C-alpha positions as CSV (number, residue, x, y, z in Angstrom):
1,M,-26.1,14.2,13.1
2,S,-26.6,15.8,9.7
3,I,-26.2,14.0,6.4
4,D,-24.7,16.0,3.5
5,R,-25.8,14.3,0.3
6,S,-23.7,16.7,-1.8
7,K,-20.5,15.2,-0.4
8,R,-18.6,12.6,-2.4
9,G,-18.4,9.2,-0.7
10,S,-21.2,6.9,0.5
11,L,-23.7,7.7,3.3
12,V,-22.3,4.7,5.2
13,D,-18.9,6.3,5.2
14,Q,-20.3,9.6,6.5
15,I,-22.1,7.9,9.3
16,V,-19.1,5.8,10.3
17,G,-16.8,8.8,10.2
18,A,-19.2,11.0,12.2
19,I,-19.9,8.5,15.0
20,S,-16.2,7.5,15.2
21,T,-15.4,11.2,15.8
22,M,-18.1,11.6,18.4
23,V,-17.0,8.5,20.3
24,N,-13.3,9.4,20.2
25,E,-14.0,13.0,21.3
26,R,-16.1,11.6,24.2
27,Q,-19.3,13.1,23.0
28,L,-20.7,9.6,23.2
29,G,-19.4,7.8,26.4
30,T,-18.8,4.1,26.9
31,G,-22.1,2.3,27.5
32,T,-24.2,4.9,25.7
33,K,-27.1,3.3,23.9
34,M,-27.3,4.1,20.2
35,P,-30.6,5.0,18.5
36,S,-32.4,2.0,17.1
37,V,-31.8,1.3,13.4
38,R,-35.4,2.5,12.5
39,Q,-35.1,5.6,14.7
40,F,-31.7,6.6,13.3
41,A,-32.9,6.0,9.7
42,K,-36.1,8.0,10.2
43,C,-34.3,11.0,11.9
44,N,-31.6,11.2,9.3
45,G,-33.7,10.4,6.2
46,V,-31.7,7.3,5.2
47,S,-32.6,3.7,4.6
48,T,-32.4,1.1,7.4
49,F,-30.0,-0.9,5.2
50,T,-27.6,2.1,5.3
51,V,-27.8,2.3,9.1
52,V,-27.3,-1.5,9.6
53,E,-24.2,-1.4,7.4
54,A,-22.8,1.6,9.3
55,Y,-23.5,0.0,12.7
56,E,-22.0,-3.3,11.6
57,R,-18.8,-1.5,10.4
58,L,-18.5,0.4,13.7
59,H,-19.0,-3.0,15.5
60,Q,-16.1,-4.5,13.5
61,L,-13.9,-1.5,14.5
62,G,-14.7,-2.3,18.1
63,L,-16.4,1.1,18.7
64,L,-19.9,-0.4,19.2
65,S,-21.1,-3.6,20.8
66,S,-24.4,-5.3,20.3
67,R,-26.7,-7.1,22.7
68,R,-29.3,-9.4,21.4
69,G,-32.7,-7.8,21.7
70,A,-31.3,-4.6,23.2
71,G,-29.5,-2.9,20.3
72,F,-26.1,-1.2,19.9
73,F,-24.0,0.4,22.6
74,V,-20.7,2.4,22.6
75,A,-18.1,-0.2,23.5
76,R,-14.9,1.9,23.8
77,S,-12.9,4.7,22.3
78,L,-9.5,4.5,20.9
79,P,-6.7,6.7,22.3
80,R,-6.7,10.2,20.8
81,A,-3.5,9.4,18.8
82,A,-5.4,6.9,16.8
83,C,-8.4,9.1,16.0
84,P,-7.2,10.4,12.6
85,T,-7.4,6.9,11.2
86,L,-11.2,7.0,11.7
87,A,-12.0,10.5,10.6
88,A,-14.3,11.1,7.7
89,P,-11.8,13.0,5.5
90,S,-9.6,9.9,5.0
91,L,-12.5,8.1,3.4
92,Q,-12.6,10.6,0.6
93,S,-8.9,10.0,-0.2
94,E,-9.4,6.2,0.0
95,I,-12.1,6.3,-2.7
96,D,-10.2,8.6,-5.0
97,A,-6.9,6.6,-4.6
98,L,-8.7,3.6,-6.2
99,A,-9.6,5.5,-9.4
100,P,-9.3,3.0,-12.3
101,D,-7.3,5.4,-14.4
102,L,-4.4,5.2,-11.9
103,Y,-4.1,1.5,-12.7
104,S,-5.6,0.6,-16.0
105,G,-3.0,2.3,-18.2
106,Q,-5.7,3.0,-20.8
107,S,-6.3,6.7,-20.0
108,D,-5.0,9.2,-22.6
109,A,-3.8,11.4,-19.7
110,L,-0.1,11.8,-19.0
111,P,0.4,9.2,-16.2
112,V,2.5,11.3,-13.9
113,G,1.0,9.8,-10.8
114,A,1.0,6.2,-12.0
115,G,2.9,3.3,-10.5
116,W,4.3,1.7,-13.7
117,L,7.1,2.5,-16.1
118,P,6.9,2.8,-19.9
119,P,7.3,-0.6,-21.5
120,E,10.2,0.6,-23.7
121,W,12.3,1.4,-20.6
122,Y,12.9,-2.3,-20.0
123,G,14.5,-2.6,-23.4
124,D,15.1,-5.8,-25.5
125,N,12.3,-8.3,-25.9
126,T,13.0,-10.1,-22.6
127,L,9.4,-10.1,-21.5
128,L,7.8,-10.8,-24.9
129,D,10.2,-13.7,-25.4
130,A,9.4,-15.1,-22.0
131,V,5.6,-14.9,-22.6
132,R,6.1,-16.8,-25.9
133,H,8.1,-19.5,-24.1
134,A,5.5,-19.7,-21.3
135,M,2.7,-20.3,-23.8
136,K,4.5,-23.5,-24.9
137,I,3.2,-25.1,-21.8
138,P,3.1,-29.0,-22.0
139,A,-0.4,-30.3,-22.8
140,G,-0.4,-32.4,-19.6
141,R,-0.1,-29.2,-17.5
142,L,-3.5,-28.0,-18.8
143,R,-5.4,-30.6,-16.9
144,G,-4.9,-29.3,-13.4
145,Y,-4.9,-25.9,-11.6
146,G,-1.2,-25.8,-10.9
147,H,0.6,-26.2,-7.6
148,P,-1.2,-24.2,-4.8
149,L,2.1,-22.7,-3.6
150,G,2.9,-21.6,-7.2
151,L,5.1,-22.8,-10.0
152,P,7.9,-25.0,-8.4
153,A,10.6,-23.8,-10.8
154,L,9.9,-20.1,-10.0
155,R,9.8,-20.8,-6.2
156,Q,13.1,-22.6,-6.5
157,H,14.6,-19.7,-8.5
158,L,13.4,-17.2,-5.9
159,A,14.7,-19.3,-3.1
160,T,18.1,-19.6,-4.8
161,T,18.3,-15.8,-5.6
162,L,17.3,-14.7,-2.1
163,G,19.7,-17.2,-0.6
164,A,22.6,-15.8,-2.6
165,E,21.7,-12.1,-2.0
166,L,19.7,-11.8,1.3
167,F,18.8,-14.8,3.5
168,P,18.5,-18.6,3.2
169,V,15.0,-19.8,2.5
170,D,13.5,-23.1,1.4
171,P,11.3,-23.2,-1.7
172,D,8.4,-24.5,0.4
173,Q,8.6,-21.2,2.4
174,V,7.8,-19.3,-0.8
175,L,4.1,-18.7,-1.7
176,L,3.3,-17.1,-5.1
177,T,0.5,-14.5,-5.3
178,H,-1.3,-12.3,-7.8
179,G,1.0,-9.4,-7.0
180,A,1.9,-7.7,-3.7
181,T,-1.6,-6.5,-2.9
182,H,-2.9,-10.1,-3.0
183,A,-0.1,-11.0,-0.6
184,F,-1.1,-8.2,1.8
185,D,-4.7,-9.4,1.6
186,L,-3.7,-13.0,2.4
187,I,-1.7,-11.8,5.4
188,L,-4.5,-9.7,6.8
189,R,-7.0,-12.6,6.3
190,T,-4.7,-15.0,8.1
191,L,-3.3,-12.9,11.0
192,A,-5.7,-10.0,11.7
193,R,-9.3,-9.9,13.0
194,P,-11.8,-7.0,12.9
195,G,-10.9,-4.4,15.4
196,D,-7.2,-5.2,15.4
197,V,-4.8,-2.2,15.1
198,V,-2.4,-2.4,12.1
199,L,0.5,0.0,11.9
200,V,1.4,1.6,8.6
201,E,3.9,4.2,7.4
202,D,2.6,7.8,7.0
203,P,2.9,8.7,4.2
204,G,2.7,5.2,2.7
205,Y,1.1,2.9,0.1
206,S,-2.4,4.3,-0.4
207,N,-4.3,1.1,-1.3
208,L,-3.1,-0.6,1.9
209,L,-5.2,1.7,4.0
210,S,-8.3,0.8,2.1
211,L,-7.5,-2.9,2.3
212,I,-6.9,-2.7,6.1
213,R,-10.2,-0.9,6.6
214,H,-12.0,-3.4,4.4
215,H,-11.0,-6.2,6.8
216,G,-12.5,-4.2,9.7
217,C,-9.0,-3.4,11.1
218,V,-7.8,0.0,12.3
219,P,-4.8,1.5,10.4
220,V,-2.6,3.8,12.5
221,G,0.0,5.8,10.8
222,I,3.6,6.2,12.0
223,R,5.5,9.2,10.6
224,R,8.1,8.5,7.9
225,G,10.3,11.2,6.5
226,E,13.8,12.0,5.2
227,A,15.4,10.3,8.2
228,G,13.2,7.2,8.2
229,L,10.5,6.1,10.6
230,D,9.7,8.0,13.8
231,M,10.8,5.2,16.2
232,D,9.7,7.1,19.3
233,E,6.2,7.6,18.0
234,L,6.2,3.9,17.0
235,A,7.2,2.8,20.5
236,R,4.5,5.0,22.1
237,Q,1.7,3.8,19.8
238,A,2.7,0.2,20.1
239,A,2.7,0.4,23.9
240,V,-0.8,1.8,24.0
241,L,-2.5,0.2,21.0
242,Q,-1.0,-3.4,21.0
243,P,-0.9,-3.7,17.2
244,K,-1.2,-7.0,15.5
245,L,0.9,-6.1,12.4
246,M,3.0,-3.4,10.9
247,F,3.6,-2.9,7.1
248,V,7.0,-1.4,6.2
249,N,8.7,-0.5,2.9
250,T,12.4,-1.0,4.0
251,V,14.0,0.2,0.8
252,L,12.9,2.9,-1.7
253,Q,9.7,3.5,0.1
254,N,6.6,4.5,-1.8
255,P,6.0,7.5,-2.0
256,L,9.2,9.1,-0.6
257,G,11.9,6.8,-2.2
258,T,13.9,6.7,1.0
259,S,15.4,3.6,2.7
260,L,15.7,2.6,6.4
261,S,19.2,2.6,7.9
262,Q,20.6,-0.6,9.3
263,A,20.3,1.0,12.8
264,Q,16.6,1.8,12.3
265,A,15.9,-1.7,10.9
266,H,17.5,-3.2,14.1
267,R,15.4,-1.0,16.4
268,L,12.2,-1.8,14.4
269,L,12.8,-5.5,14.9
270,A,13.5,-4.9,18.6
271,L,10.2,-3.0,19.0
272,A,8.3,-5.7,17.2
273,E,9.8,-8.3,19.6
274,Q,9.1,-6.1,22.6
275,F,5.4,-5.4,21.7
276,D,4.8,-8.8,20.0
277,F,3.6,-7.7,16.5
278,W,4.3,-9.1,13.1
279,L,6.3,-7.1,10.5
280,V,5.3,-7.3,6.9
281,E,8.3,-6.2,4.8
282,D,7.0,-4.7,1.5
283,D,10.2,-5.4,-0.5
284,I,9.0,-4.9,-4.1
285,Y,11.6,-2.3,-4.9
286,R,14.6,-4.3,-3.7
287,E,16.0,-5.0,-7.2
288,L,16.1,-1.3,-8.0
289,A,18.0,-0.5,-4.8
290,A,21.8,-0.4,-4.2
291,P,23.4,-3.6,-2.8
292,G,23.7,-3.7,1.0
293,E,20.5,-1.9,2.0
294,A,18.8,-3.1,5.2
295,S,16.7,-6.2,5.0
296,L,14.3,-7.0,7.9
297,A,13.8,-10.6,6.6
298,A,17.6,-11.1,6.5
299,M,18.1,-9.8,10.0
300,D,15.2,-11.7,11.5
301,G,15.4,-15.0,9.6
302,L,11.6,-15.0,8.9
303,R,10.7,-15.6,12.6
304,R,8.6,-12.4,13.0
305,V,9.0,-10.9,9.5
306,I,6.9,-11.8,6.4
307,R,8.7,-10.7,3.2
308,V,6.5,-9.6,0.2
309,G,8.0,-9.3,-3.3
310,S,6.6,-8.5,-6.7
311,F,7.7,-8.4,-10.4
312,S,5.3,-5.5,-11.3
313,K,8.1,-2.9,-11.2
314,T,10.9,-5.0,-12.7
315,L,9.0,-6.8,-15.5
316,S,5.4,-5.6,-15.9
317,P,2.3,-5.1,-13.7
318,V,0.2,-6.9,-16.4
319,L,1.7,-10.3,-15.3
320,R,0.4,-9.9,-11.7
321,V,2.9,-12.2,-10.1
322,G,4.1,-11.6,-6.5
323,S,5.5,-13.7,-3.7
324,L,5.6,-13.9,0.1
325,C,8.2,-15.7,2.2
326,A,7.4,-16.7,5.8
327,S,8.2,-19.1,8.5
328,R,7.6,-22.8,8.0
329,S,4.8,-22.7,10.6
330,L,3.0,-19.8,9.0
331,V,3.1,-20.9,5.3
332,P,0.5,-23.7,5.6
333,E,-2.1,-21.4,7.0
334,L,-1.4,-18.7,4.4
335,L,-1.7,-21.4,1.8
336,R,-5.0,-22.6,3.2
337,V,-6.4,-19.0,3.0
338,K,-5.0,-18.7,-0.6
339,M,-6.8,-21.8,-1.6
340,L,-10.1,-20.7,0.1
341,A,-9.9,-17.4,-1.7
342,G,-9.0,-18.6,-5.2
343,L,-7.3,-22.1,-5.2
344,T,-4.2,-21.3,-7.2
345,T,-2.5,-18.5,-9.1
346,S,-1.8,-18.4,-12.9
347,E,0.9,-20.9,-13.9
348,I,1.2,-19.3,-17.3
349,N,2.0,-15.9,-15.8
350,E,4.4,-17.6,-13.3
351,R,6.1,-19.5,-16.2
352,A,6.6,-16.2,-18.0
353,V,8.2,-14.6,-15.0
354,F,10.5,-17.7,-14.5
355,E,11.5,-17.6,-18.2
356,A,12.3,-13.9,-18.0
357,T,14.2,-13.8,-14.6
358,S,16.2,-16.9,-15.2
359,T,17.9,-15.6,-18.3
360,R,21.4,-14.1,-18.4
361,S,20.0,-10.9,-19.9
362,Y,17.7,-10.2,-16.9
363,R,20.4,-8.8,-14.6
364,R,21.8,-6.6,-17.4
365,M,18.3,-5.3,-18.0
366,M,17.9,-4.5,-14.3
367,A,21.3,-2.6,-14.3
368,R,20.2,-0.6,-17.3
369,L,16.8,0.1,-15.8
370,A,18.4,1.3,-12.5
371,A,20.8,3.6,-14.4
372,R,17.9,5.1,-16.5
373,L,15.9,5.6,-13.3
374,D,18.9,7.4,-11.7
375,A,19.2,9.8,-14.6
376,A,15.5,10.4,-14.8
377,R,15.2,11.0,-11.1
378,E,17.9,13.7,-11.1
379,E,16.3,15.3,-14.1
380,S,12.9,15.2,-12.4
381,L,14.3,16.8,-9.2
382,D,15.9,19.6,-11.1
383,A,12.8,20.2,-13.3
384,L,10.4,20.2,-10.3
385,R,12.7,22.6,-8.4
386,D,12.7,24.9,-11.4
387,A,8.9,24.8,-11.4
388,G,8.9,26.0,-7.8
389,L,8.3,22.7,-6.0
390,R,10.4,21.3,-3.1
391,P,11.1,17.6,-2.6
392,L,9.8,16.1,0.6
393,A,12.9,13.9,0.8
394,Q,15.9,13.0,-1.2
395,P,15.2,9.6,-2.8
396,R,17.8,6.9,-2.5
397,G,16.7,5.4,-5.9
398,G,13.6,3.9,-7.5
399,M,10.8,5.5,-9.6
400,F,9.2,8.1,-7.4
401,V,9.8,11.7,-6.2
402,S,7.4,13.4,-3.9
403,A,7.4,17.2,-4.0
404,G,5.2,20.2,-3.5
405,W,4.6,23.7,-2.2
406,D,4.0,25.0,1.3
407,G,0.5,26.3,2.0
408,R,1.4,29.9,1.0
409,A,2.4,29.0,-2.6
410,A,-1.2,28.1,-3.6
411,P,-3.6,29.9,-1.2
412,G,-7.1,28.5,-1.1
413,R,-6.1,25.5,-3.1
414,S,-5.6,21.8,-2.2
415,A,-3.7,19.0,-3.8
416,R,-7.1,17.4,-4.6
417,T,-8.4,20.5,-6.4
418,I,-5.1,20.9,-8.3
419,A,-5.3,17.2,-9.3
420,D,-8.8,17.7,-10.6
421,A,-7.7,20.6,-12.7
422,A,-4.7,18.6,-14.0
423,L,-7.0,15.8,-15.1
424,K,-9.0,18.3,-17.1
425,A,-5.7,19.4,-18.7
426,G,-4.8,15.8,-19.6
427,I,-2.5,15.1,-16.7
428,L,-3.0,12.3,-14.1
429,L,-1.6,13.4,-10.7
430,A,-1.4,11.5,-7.4
431,P,-2.0,14.0,-4.6
432,G,-0.5,13.7,-1.1
433,E,-3.9,12.9,0.4
434,F,-3.8,9.5,-1.2
435,F,-0.8,8.5,0.9
436,T,-1.3,10.0,4.3
437,Q,-3.9,9.8,7.1
438,R,-2.9,13.2,8.6
439,T,-3.7,16.5,7.1
440,P,-0.8,17.0,4.6
441,E,1.7,19.7,5.5
442,G,1.5,21.8,2.4
443,I,0.4,20.7,-1.0
444,W,2.4,17.8,-2.6
445,F,2.2,15.0,-5.1
446,R,3.9,11.8,-5.9
447,F,5.6,12.0,-9.3
448,N,6.7,9.1,-11.5
449,V,10.2,10.0,-12.7
450,A,9.5,8.6,-16.1
451,Y,7.1,11.5,-16.7
452,A,8.0,14.2,-14.1
453,A,10.1,16.3,-16.5
454,D,7.5,16.4,-19.3
455,P,7.0,20.0,-20.5
456,Q,3.3,19.6,-20.4
457,L,3.4,18.9,-16.7
458,L,6.0,21.6,-15.9
459,A,3.9,24.2,-17.7
460,F,0.8,23.2,-15.7
461,L,2.7,23.3,-12.3
462,R,4.2,26.7,-13.0
463,A,0.7,28.0,-13.7
464,Q,-0.5,26.9,-10.2
465,R,1.9,29.1,-8.3
């Protein structure tokens, strides 16, 4: 194979992507002996450390096996339907999707592709007042690390709220985390092993793909569009690949803003039961959704569903407080992994969230925020259409709109190159490649509705046509 040192991304990523493709296209058959580490390094002009890391990653994916004293051999190939998850192009998107400017909030660029709302949209001083109260922590509480499950008062509050609105849950079934991504990491550490197949939505949450691969698992995308998940594709993939987990945004999915119907949620639960895989319900947008939307956790009673929540969208991502709800039998193991990885979470942050969410003004603040998002979303859709873009789906609510052009509207261009040009113009975009494992159909971006009608953005988009 040839190594292209001009490509962005690591040499290890190139080697893993190329060998994965060769295995899955049957250019390397099962049982084929791979070149020795030294031989591969010498022929391709790379270090032995690079080759060792690449071979080890392929071993974790289950594509290579090792025999003591004999080297590495091709172990198996995944079904062709799963090949796109291992192709080299996805590695490029995975690196760019973790660009610090998308998360730091410190860039001077217009944050059109960011996942947070302007602080002033929340109104009042609810959060600042809550932080001030949280800082008045009793001196006696400064001696310990805090409860490993998380602040008892916040867990009780969450259990009471969920019990009133969705499903009954005991406070000891609630585990607090450093945001939703931390919860996903704990779930993968607890339930998945290297080589396991993990189903995700396509398009879906970009960082999740990187996290799944980091754990040596194989993400396989299931199409999601205007009408929801492609349940027939899900059934086919589950029958062949025997997945361990599936991650799902039931309501206000990121990046499309759509929600699953009650009928689709029921069928999803039935497929999880039939093919024996866990469902992780990414439910962080629930408070921004209309009442009565489908809830996998409520339908299932936390038997096969793990529900993940977060306060990053409804209060502030700075606090880094999330939660997961799971069965009584699963929580102790999740707690053990949480303690192994970091003992406890921040009690001061959790106190701030408790102070904010337990006030009478919190619900009024959420109602105002939802109304403002509704108005901004309609304005954004109109503005983007006027600029020549077409929405991928009609959002049901929330903070995102995904829209773009077909391939003829920007010949010779890609979402990646347009995003690079936008950054030079002081605009931070999130291209469709961040969210999908397949080759995107046309050129599209995820837009934050708080910024999508900005004249600077619209002038830039019109100039790209």
